[in-house]
Steps between C-alpha positions, in 0.01 A plus 500: 500500500461725203149499353443615147180703451472398132139382523386830659690715250362293212144538630547877541637532146213292361249723684663821376522378139160320513641182346640165592880470498658161472843410642618433142448868425688605814785265412517636142494866612748457787722222361450316830445131449136394536601217737676753723185715502288199603746420781490865618121468533534206741655605839569139588749479209734758663622593151817702462554728201741760358499872548449527121171310529390719796587813300304375195196415710506839675510672160214283366274563802617860556580423862778519757693198619320512837167474312622198306638303795473521877670331796277276701652348821499120505258337742679330784 
């Protein structure tokens, strides 16, 4: 499964900027729906998204795609 690292990236950005960042702010800055962001934070949701959303999130966090999401083999 694909696992989004949104929580980790958000925590890193909050630490660097020394402030709390709400998902509403991320949604506003990236134009990615807040509900989609919430689903990305929950691996059990297995949320799918667009390349445009991935591009916007990479720009916002200043990261590469492989830092935003990783492949984790399903447990058998």
